[in-house]
TORKOL-4160 file (C-alpha; in steps of 0.2 Angstrom, whole numbers, padded with zeros to 4 digits, m for minus):
275
<pt num="1" X="0672" Y="0812" Z="0644"/>
<pt num="2" X="0685" Y="0807" Z="0632"/>
<pt num="3" X="0678" Y="0799" Z="0617"/>
<pt num="4" X="0689" Y="0786" Z="0607"/>
<pt num="5" X="0677" Y="0776" Z="0596"/>
<pt num="6" X="0678" Y="0787" Z="0581"/>
<pt num="7" X="0697" Y="0788" Z="0582"/>
<pt num="8" X="0698" Y="0769" Z="0584"/>
<pt num="9" X="0686" Y="0766" Z="0569"/>
<pt num="10" X="0697" Y="0778" Z="0558"/>
<pt num="11" X="0713" Y="0769" Z="0563"/>
<pt num="12" X="0705" Y="0752" Z="0559"/>
<pt num="13" X="0699" Y="0758" Z="0542"/>
<pt num="14" X="0717" Y="0764" Z="0538"/>
<pt num="15" X="0724" Y="0747" Z="0542"/>
<pt num="16" X="0710" Y="0738" Z="0532"/>
<pt num="17" X="0713" Y="0749" Z="0517"/>
<pt num="18" X="0731" Y="0745" Z="0517"/>
<pt num="19" X="0727" Y="0726" Z="0518"/>
<pt num="20" X="0715" Y="0727" Z="0503"/>
<pt num="21" X="0728" Y="0737" Z="0493"/>
<pt num="22" X="0741" Y="0723" Z="0495"/>
<pt num="23" X="0729" Y="0711" Z="0486"/>
<pt num="24" X="0724" Y="0725" Z="0474"/>
<pt num="25" X="0706" Y="0726" Z="0480"/>
<pt num="26" X="0695" Y="0742" Z="0481"/>
<pt num="27" X="0692" Y="0748" Z="0499"/>
<pt num="28" X="0677" Y="0758" Z="0506"/>
<pt num="29" X="0672" Y="0758" Z="0524"/>
<pt num="30" X="0659" Y="0744" Z="0526"/>
<pt num="31" X="0649" Y="0755" Z="0538"/>
<pt num="32" X="0651" Y="0759" Z="0557"/>
<pt num="33" X="0644" Y="0772" Z="0568"/>
<pt num="34" X="0630" Y="0780" Z="0557"/>
<pt num="35" X="0632" Y="0799" Z="0554"/>
<pt num="36" X="0620" Y="0810" Z="0563"/>
<pt num="37" X="0624" Y="0827" Z="0554"/>
<pt num="38" X="0615" Y="0836" Z="0540"/>
<pt num="39" X="0608" Y="0828" Z="0524"/>
<pt num="40" X="0614" Y="0834" Z="0508"/>
<pt num="41" X="0612" Y="0829" Z="0489"/>
<pt num="42" X="0626" Y="0821" Z="0479"/>
<pt num="43" X="0629" Y="0833" Z="0465"/>
<pt num="44" X="0629" Y="0820" Z="0451"/>
<pt num="45" X="0614" Y="0810" Z="0447"/>
<pt num="46" X="0615" Y="0791" Z="0447"/>
<pt num="47" X="0612" Y="0779" Z="0432"/>
<pt num="48" X="0594" Y="0782" Z="0433"/>
<pt num="49" X="0595" Y="0801" Z="0433"/>
<pt num="50" X="0591" Y="0802" Z="0451"/>
<pt num="51" X="0600" Y="0813" Z="0464"/>
<pt num="52" X="0605" Y="0802" Z="0480"/>
<pt num="53" X="0606" Y="0808" Z="0498"/>
<pt num="54" X="0622" Y="0809" Z="0508"/>
<pt num="55" X="0625" Y="0814" Z="0526"/>
<pt num="56" X="0639" Y="0822" Z="0536"/>
<pt num="57" X="0647" Y="0817" Z="0552"/>
<pt num="58" X="0642" Y="0826" Z="0568"/>
<pt num="59" X="0638" Y="0821" Z="0586"/>
<pt num="60" X="0635" Y="0803" Z="0583"/>
<pt num="61" X="0649" Y="0798" Z="0595"/>
<pt num="62" X="0642" Y="0808" Z="0609"/>
<pt num="63" X="0625" Y="0801" Z="0606"/>
<pt num="64" X="0632" Y="0783" Z="0606"/>
<pt num="65" X="0642" Y="0785" Z="0622"/>
<pt num="66" X="0627" Y="0793" Z="0632"/>
<pt num="67" X="0613" Y="0780" Z="0626"/>
<pt num="68" X="0608" Y="0767" Z="0637"/>
<pt num="69" X="0604" Y="0756" Z="0622"/>
<pt num="70" X="0618" Y="0754" Z="0609"/>
<pt num="71" X="0612" Y="0744" Z="0594"/>
<pt num="72" X="0623" Y="0736" Z="0582"/>
<pt num="73" X="0616" Y="0729" Z="0566"/>
<pt num="74" X="0625" Y="0716" Z="0556"/>
<pt num="75" X="0620" Y="0714" Z="0538"/>
<pt num="76" X="0627" Y="0705" Z="0523"/>
<pt num="77" X="0634" Y="0716" Z="0509"/>
<pt num="78" X="0630" Y="0731" Z="0499"/>
<pt num="79" X="0618" Y="0728" Z="0485"/>
<pt num="80" X="0623" Y="0742" Z="0473"/>
<pt num="81" X="0633" Y="0747" Z="0458"/>
<pt num="82" X="0647" Y="0755" Z="0467"/>
<pt num="83" X="0654" Y="0755" Z="0485"/>
<pt num="84" X="0649" Y="0769" Z="0496"/>
<pt num="85" X="0650" Y="0772" Z="0515"/>
<pt num="86" X="0634" Y="0767" Z="0523"/>
<pt num="87" X="0638" Y="0778" Z="0538"/>
<pt num="88" X="0630" Y="0791" Z="0527"/>
<pt num="89" X="0614" Y="0781" Z="0525"/>
<pt num="90" X="0596" Y="0788" Z="0527"/>
<pt num="91" X="0581" Y="0778" Z="0534"/>
<pt num="92" X="0575" Y="0775" Z="0516"/>
<pt num="93" X="0572" Y="0793" Z="0509"/>
<pt num="94" X="0566" Y="0793" Z="0491"/>
<pt num="95" X="0579" Y="0798" Z="0478"/>
<pt num="96" X="0576" Y="0815" Z="0470"/>
<pt num="97" X="0572" Y="0820" Z="0452"/>
<pt num="98" X="0581" Y="0837" Z="0454"/>
<pt num="99" X="0596" Y="0843" Z="0465"/>
<pt num="100" X="0585" Y="0851" Z="0478"/>
<pt num="101" X="0581" Y="0846" Z="0496"/>
<pt num="102" X="0562" Y="0846" Z="0498"/>
<pt num="103" X="0554" Y="0854" Z="0513"/>
<pt num="104" X="0552" Y="0843" Z="0529"/>
<pt num="105" X="0533" Y="0841" Z="0525"/>
<pt num="106" X="0537" Y="0835" Z="0507"/>
<pt num="107" X="0551" Y="0823" Z="0512"/>
<pt num="108" X="0546" Y="0805" Z="0507"/>
<pt num="109" X="0552" Y="0788" Z="0512"/>
<pt num="110" X="0550" Y="0774" Z="0499"/>
<pt num="111" X="0546" Y="0760" Z="0511"/>
<pt num="112" X="0555" Y="0746" Z="0502"/>
<pt num="113" X="0555" Y="0730" Z="0511"/>
<pt num="114" X="0573" Y="0731" Z="0518"/>
<pt num="115" X="0571" Y="0748" Z="0525"/>
<pt num="116" X="0553" Y="0747" Z="0532"/>
<pt num="117" X="0557" Y="0731" Z="0541"/>
<pt num="118" X="0574" Y="0736" Z="0548"/>
<pt num="119" X="0567" Y="0753" Z="0553"/>
<pt num="120" X="0553" Y="0745" Z="0563"/>
<pt num="121" X="0564" Y="0733" Z="0572"/>
<pt num="122" X="0575" Y="0747" Z="0577"/>
<pt num="123" X="0560" Y="0757" Z="0584"/>
<pt num="124" X="0553" Y="0742" Z="0593"/>
<pt num="125" X="0570" Y="0738" Z="0601"/>
<pt num="126" X="0574" Y="0756" Z="0607"/>
<pt num="127" X="0556" Y="0759" Z="0612"/>
<pt num="128" X="0554" Y="0743" Z="0622"/>
<pt num="129" X="0552" Y="0747" Z="0641"/>
<pt num="130" X="0549" Y="0736" Z="0656"/>
<pt num="131" X="0543" Y="0721" Z="0645"/>
<pt num="132" X="0532" Y="0731" Z="0634"/>
<pt num="133" X="0535" Y="0736" Z="0616"/>
<pt num="134" X="0525" Y="0746" Z="0603"/>
<pt num="135" X="0512" Y="0736" Z="0594"/>
<pt num="136" X="0513" Y="0734" Z="0575"/>
<pt num="137" X="0499" Y="0747" Z="0572"/>
<pt num="138" X="0511" Y="0760" Z="0579"/>
<pt num="139" X="0525" Y="0756" Z="0567"/>
<pt num="140" X="0517" Y="0756" Z="0550"/>
<pt num="141" X="0521" Y="0774" Z="0545"/>
<pt num="142" X="0536" Y="0774" Z="0534"/>
<pt num="143" X="0541" Y="0792" Z="0537"/>
<pt num="144" X="0539" Y="0791" Z="0556"/>
<pt num="145" X="0550" Y="0775" Z="0556"/>
<pt num="146" X="0563" Y="0782" Z="0544"/>
<pt num="147" X="0565" Y="0798" Z="0553"/>
<pt num="148" X="0567" Y="0788" Z="0569"/>
<pt num="149" X="0580" Y="0777" Z="0562"/>
<pt num="150" X="0590" Y="0793" Z="0557"/>
<pt num="151" X="0589" Y="0800" Z="0574"/>
<pt num="152" X="0594" Y="0786" Z="0586"/>
<pt num="153" X="0613" Y="0781" Z="0589"/>
<pt num="154" X="0616" Y="0766" Z="0578"/>
<pt num="155" X="0630" Y="0755" Z="0571"/>
<pt num="156" X="0627" Y="0746" Z="0555"/>
<pt num="157" X="0641" Y="0734" Z="0547"/>
<pt num="158" X="0641" Y="0725" Z="0531"/>
<pt num="159" X="0650" Y="0709" Z="0535"/>
<pt num="160" X="0655" Y="0706" Z="0517"/>
<pt num="161" X="0665" Y="0722" Z="0512"/>
<pt num="162" X="0664" Y="0719" Z="0493"/>
<pt num="163" X="0649" Y="0723" Z="0482"/>
<pt num="164" X="0635" Y="0711" Z="0482"/>
<pt num="165" X="0618" Y="0708" Z="0474"/>
<pt num="166" X="0600" Y="0705" Z="0480"/>
<pt num="167" X="0605" Y="0688" Z="0487"/>
<pt num="168" X="0621" Y="0679" Z="0492"/>
<pt num="169" X="0626" Y="0661" Z="0494"/>
<pt num="170" X="0631" Y="0657" Z="0512"/>
<pt num="171" X="0648" Y="0650" Z="0507"/>
<pt num="172" X="0653" Y="0666" Z="0498"/>
<pt num="173" X="0648" Y="0677" Z="0512"/>
<pt num="174" X="0658" Y="0666" Z="0525"/>
<pt num="175" X="0673" Y="0666" Z="0513"/>
<pt num="176" X="0673" Y="0685" Z="0513"/>
<pt num="177" X="0671" Y="0686" Z="0532"/>
<pt num="178" X="0685" Y="0674" Z="0535"/>
<pt num="179" X="0696" Y="0683" Z="0523"/>
<pt num="180" X="0693" Y="0699" Z="0533"/>
<pt num="181" X="0691" Y="0691" Z="0549"/>
<pt num="182" X="0704" Y="0700" Z="0559"/>
<pt num="183" X="0698" Y="0717" Z="0555"/>
<pt num="184" X="0679" Y="0712" Z="0556"/>
<pt num="185" X="0681" Y="0705" Z="0573"/>
<pt num="186" X="0690" Y="0721" Z="0579"/>
<pt num="187" X="0677" Y="0732" Z="0571"/>
<pt num="188" X="0662" Y="0722" Z="0580"/>
<pt num="189" X="0671" Y="0723" Z="0597"/>
<pt num="190" X="0677" Y="0741" Z="0596"/>
<pt num="191" X="0659" Y="0750" Z="0597"/>
<pt num="192" X="0655" Y="0741" Z="0614"/>
<pt num="193" X="0637" Y="0738" Z="0608"/>
<pt num="194" X="0625" Y="0730" Z="0621"/>
<pt num="195" X="0612" Y="0724" Z="0608"/>
<pt num="196" X="0617" Y="0716" Z="0592"/>
<pt num="197" X="0605" Y="0712" Z="0578"/>
<pt num="198" X="0611" Y="0698" Z="0566"/>
<pt num="199" X="0601" Y="0700" Z="0550"/>
<pt num="200" X="0604" Y="0682" Z="0545"/>
<pt num="201" X="0609" Y="0665" Z="0553"/>
<pt num="202" X="0627" Y="0665" Z="0545"/>
<pt num="203" X="0631" Y="0682" Z="0553"/>
<pt num="204" X="0625" Y="0675" Z="0569"/>
<pt num="205" X="0636" Y="0659" Z="0568"/>
<pt num="206" X="0651" Y="0670" Z="0564"/>
<pt num="207" X="0648" Y="0681" Z="0579"/>
<pt num="208" X="0646" Y="0666" Z="0590"/>
<pt num="209" X="0661" Y="0657" Z="0584"/>
<pt num="210" X="0673" Y="0672" Z="0584"/>
<pt num="211" X="0667" Y="0685" Z="0596"/>
<pt num="212" X="0656" Y="0679" Z="0611"/>
<pt num="213" X="0659" Y="0660" Z="0614"/>
<pt num="214" X="0649" Y="0661" Z="0631"/>
<pt num="215" X="0633" Y="0667" Z="0623"/>
<pt num="216" X="0618" Y="0656" Z="0627"/>
<pt num="217" X="0600" Y="0655" Z="0621"/>
<pt num="218" X="0588" Y="0663" Z="0632"/>
<pt num="219" X="0574" Y="0652" Z="0639"/>
<pt num="220" X="0558" Y="0652" Z="0629"/>
<pt num="221" X="0565" Y="0663" Z="0615"/>
<pt num="222" X="0564" Y="0649" Z="0602"/>
<pt num="223" X="0581" Y="0653" Z="0595"/>
<pt num="224" X="0578" Y="0672" Z="0593"/>
<pt num="225" X="0588" Y="0678" Z="0608"/>
<pt num="226" X="0605" Y="0674" Z="0615"/>
<pt num="227" X="0614" Y="0682" Z="0629"/>
<pt num="228" X="0633" Y="0685" Z="0633"/>
<pt num="229" X="0634" Y="0686" Z="0652"/>
<pt num="230" X="0652" Y="0691" Z="0653"/>
<pt num="231" X="0649" Y="0706" Z="0641"/>
<pt num="232" X="0631" Y="0709" Z="0646"/>
<pt num="233" X="0626" Y="0709" Z="0627"/>
<pt num="234" X="0609" Y="0703" Z="0620"/>
<pt num="235" X="0611" Y="0695" Z="0603"/>
<pt num="236" X="0596" Y="0694" Z="0591"/>
<pt num="237" X="0596" Y="0680" Z="0579"/>
<pt num="238" X="0585" Y="0687" Z="0565"/>
<pt num="239" X="0580" Y="0684" Z="0548"/>
<pt num="240" X="0587" Y="0696" Z="0534"/>
<pt num="241" X="0575" Y="0711" Z="0532"/>
<pt num="242" X="0572" Y="0706" Z="0514"/>
<pt num="243" X="0566" Y="0688" Z="0519"/>
<pt num="244" X="0550" Y="0686" Z="0509"/>
<pt num="245" X="0543" Y="0670" Z="0517"/>
<pt num="246" X="0536" Y="0679" Z="0532"/>
<pt num="247" X="0525" Y="0694" Z="0532"/>
<pt num="248" X="0530" Y="0711" Z="0540"/>
<pt num="249" X="0519" Y="0709" Z="0555"/>
<pt num="250" X="0524" Y="0692" Z="0560"/>
<pt num="251" X="0543" Y="0697" Z="0559"/>
<pt num="252" X="0540" Y="0713" Z="0569"/>
<pt num="253" X="0530" Y="0704" Z="0582"/>
<pt num="254" X="0541" Y="0689" Z="0584"/>
<pt num="255" X="0557" Y="0699" Z="0585"/>
<pt num="256" X="0551" Y="0712" Z="0597"/>
<pt num="257" X="0541" Y="0700" Z="0608"/>
<pt num="258" X="0555" Y="0688" Z="0611"/>
<pt num="259" X="0567" Y="0702" Z="0613"/>
<pt num="260" X="0556" Y="0711" Z="0626"/>
<pt num="261" X="0552" Y="0695" Z="0635"/>
<pt num="262" X="0571" Y="0690" Z="0636"/>
<pt num="263" X="0576" Y="0707" Z="0643"/>
<pt num="264" X="0563" Y="0707" Z="0656"/>
<pt num="265" X="0567" Y="0689" Z="0661"/>
<pt num="266" X="0585" Y="0692" Z="0662"/>
<pt num="267" X="0582" Y="0709" Z="0672"/>
<pt num="268" X="0595" Y="0717" Z="0661"/>
<pt num="269" X="0600" Y="0735" Z="0665"/>
<pt num="270" X="0606" Y="0745" Z="0650"/>
<pt num="271" X="0618" Y="0759" Z="0654"/>
<pt num="272" X="0628" Y="0772" Z="0645"/>
<pt num="273" X="0646" Y="0771" Z="0642"/>
<pt num="274" X="0649" Y="0787" Z="0651"/>
<pt num="275" X="0645" Y="0778" Z="0668"/>
């Protein structure tokens, strides 16, 4: 099998970087096919004196091509002090006080709201089979969920490529997406995902308007699940993982239940790209 996604991704980022340079803006990849190589530690501590994790590229493309389910996660922006490539991200590993990787048994995950919810949603989506999904009791363990997130093939894209904060106004997010629309649309389409998780309604609206104009709400999904028949893609219209007006259990149960019911009712067959 001749894999092309990583090559296309690299070519896209090269064009995107040139576009940003013309407007004298900094460029850093806004995510993509998440790396599945070894974890290391950045040699310089951050502003809090902590050493942060990094990850190398490995067999993520092969995993993606051979997976029946290929989940793409659309998030808003990078809430940090500097741009970094989220293809290196972990499932929420704790930062380290010294430049030394702990043993596997001592490895800890912090369980912050963004990671604990996103990790659980990923687990529920991938481990759903024949209309059944893992109950909430099975997804409480932060370490188990974090390690799972780090293993399965995933694409995650920040739709606003510039740095952000803990919250963002919809008009600011949409302005950024429209400014980078040509590249963002190309990026969303190149991975050939068959499940897309939109972490916020503004991301869902952008996707519907610019990428899949035939997608329709699935019956009885209560605005959670949409389907593009021409592309055979399930689109999940979710809250952002950091949304605080609903509890963890409700968000997990609603998302996975509506997703599971919809896949079952539509009789969708997920298949690898290698077929």
